[in-house]
C-alpha positions as CSV (number, residue, x, y, z in Angstrom):
1,M,7.1,-47.3,-92.5
2,I,10.0,-49.2,-90.8
3,E,10.6,-51.2,-93.9
4,K,11.0,-48.1,-96.0
5,I,13.3,-46.5,-93.5
6,L,15.4,-49.7,-93.4
7,K,15.6,-49.7,-97.2
8,Y,16.6,-46.1,-97.3
9,V,19.5,-46.5,-94.8
10,L,20.7,-49.6,-96.5
11,E,20.7,-48.1,-99.9
12,K,22.2,-44.7,-98.9
13,Y,24.6,-45.7,-96.1
14,G,24.9,-49.5,-96.2
15,T,23.4,-49.7,-92.7
16,K,21.7,-52.9,-91.6
17,P,19.7,-52.9,-88.4
18,E,21.3,-54.4,-85.4
19,Y,18.8,-56.4,-83.3
20,L,20.7,-56.4,-80.0
21,W,18.1,-57.4,-77.5
22,K,16.4,-60.8,-77.7
23,K,13.9,-59.7,-75.1
24,F,12.8,-56.8,-77.5
25,P,12.7,-58.3,-81.0
26,D,11.2,-55.1,-82.6
27,T,14.1,-52.9,-81.2
28,F,17.1,-52.2,-83.4
29,A,20.0,-49.8,-83.6
30,L,21.3,-48.1,-86.7
31,R,25.1,-47.7,-86.6
32,N,27.6,-45.9,-88.8
33,N,29.8,-48.7,-90.4
34,D,33.0,-46.6,-90.1
35,T,32.8,-44.9,-86.7
36,K,30.6,-47.6,-85.1
37,K,28.5,-44.9,-83.5
38,W,24.7,-45.2,-83.3
39,Y,22.7,-42.7,-85.2
40,G,19.3,-44.2,-84.7
41,V,17.3,-46.6,-82.5
42,S,13.9,-47.9,-83.2
43,M,11.5,-49.5,-80.7
44,K,7.9,-50.0,-79.8
45,V,6.7,-47.9,-76.8
46,K,3.6,-47.0,-75.0
47,R,2.2,-43.7,-76.4
48,S,1.8,-42.5,-72.8
49,V,5.6,-42.2,-72.4
50,L,5.6,-39.5,-75.1
51,S,2.3,-37.8,-74.4
52,D,0.2,-37.8,-71.2
53,G,-3.1,-39.6,-71.6
54,A,-2.2,-41.2,-75.0
55,E,-3.2,-44.9,-75.3
56,G,-1.8,-47.8,-77.2
57,D,1.6,-48.6,-78.5
58,V,3.6,-46.9,-81.3
59,M,6.9,-47.5,-83.1
60,I,9.4,-44.7,-82.7
61,L,12.7,-43.8,-84.2
62,D,15.2,-42.0,-81.9
63,L,17.7,-40.0,-84.0
64,K,20.9,-38.2,-83.1
65,C,20.3,-34.5,-83.5
66,E,22.0,-31.1,-82.8
67,P,20.3,-29.6,-79.7
68,A,19.0,-26.4,-81.5
69,F,17.6,-28.4,-84.4
70,K,16.0,-30.9,-82.0
71,D,14.3,-28.1,-80.1
72,L,13.0,-26.6,-83.4
73,L,11.6,-30.0,-84.5
74,I,9.8,-30.5,-81.2
75,L,8.3,-27.0,-81.1
76,S,7.3,-26.7,-84.8
77,R,6.3,-30.1,-86.0
78,K,3.8,-32.7,-85.0
79,G,5.2,-36.2,-84.3
80,F,8.5,-35.1,-82.8
81,Y,9.2,-35.4,-79.1
82,P,12.1,-35.2,-76.6
83,A,14.1,-38.4,-76.9
84,Y,12.7,-41.5,-75.3
85,H,15.4,-43.7,-73.7
86,M,18.3,-41.6,-75.1
87,N,20.0,-38.4,-74.1
88,K,17.4,-35.7,-74.4
89,E,19.9,-33.1,-75.4
90,H,21.3,-34.8,-78.4
91,W,18.5,-37.1,-79.6
92,V,15.0,-36.6,-80.9
93,T,12.1,-39.1,-81.1
94,V,9.9,-39.3,-84.1
95,I,6.7,-41.4,-84.0
96,L,6.3,-43.8,-87.0
97,D,2.5,-43.8,-87.2
98,G,2.2,-41.6,-90.3
99,T,2.0,-38.3,-88.4
100,V,5.4,-37.5,-90.0
101,E,5.6,-38.5,-93.7
102,E,8.6,-40.7,-94.5
103,N,10.1,-37.9,-96.8
104,G,10.1,-35.7,-93.6
105,I,12.1,-38.3,-91.8
106,Y,14.8,-38.9,-94.3
107,P,16.6,-35.5,-94.0
108,I,16.7,-36.0,-90.2
109,I,18.2,-39.5,-90.7
110,D,20.8,-37.8,-93.0
111,E,21.7,-35.3,-90.4
112,A,21.9,-38.0,-87.7
113,Y,24.3,-40.0,-89.9
114,A,26.4,-36.9,-90.6
115,L,26.8,-36.2,-86.9
116,V,28.2,-39.7,-86.2
117,S,30.4,-39.7,-89.2
118,K,32.7,-37.1,-87.7
119,K,35.8,-38.7,-86.2
């Protein structure tokens, strides 16, 4: 799913992933090319940091989000969680294990991009 998301943001916004941490080669940021603000961060995490008792690792995508929309996503849709490793008021985490179909992620990416496009 990561490959499809990266293809989507490259084709739609010209965004290439930024691999900023040598210690974490699977972790990357998505940045608006004009404002230089991040709108997404992807990384591998232990499922237990998202849900008590969950086992194993999972890839996630943290996306910039309006607080009310973030709350709605978390309350009404499987696969969305309070942001991991980012500001929990303005970011939402989506797990990339197929729980959320990629077509369900793209509109949230678009919203995240729009939020950081404002100067």
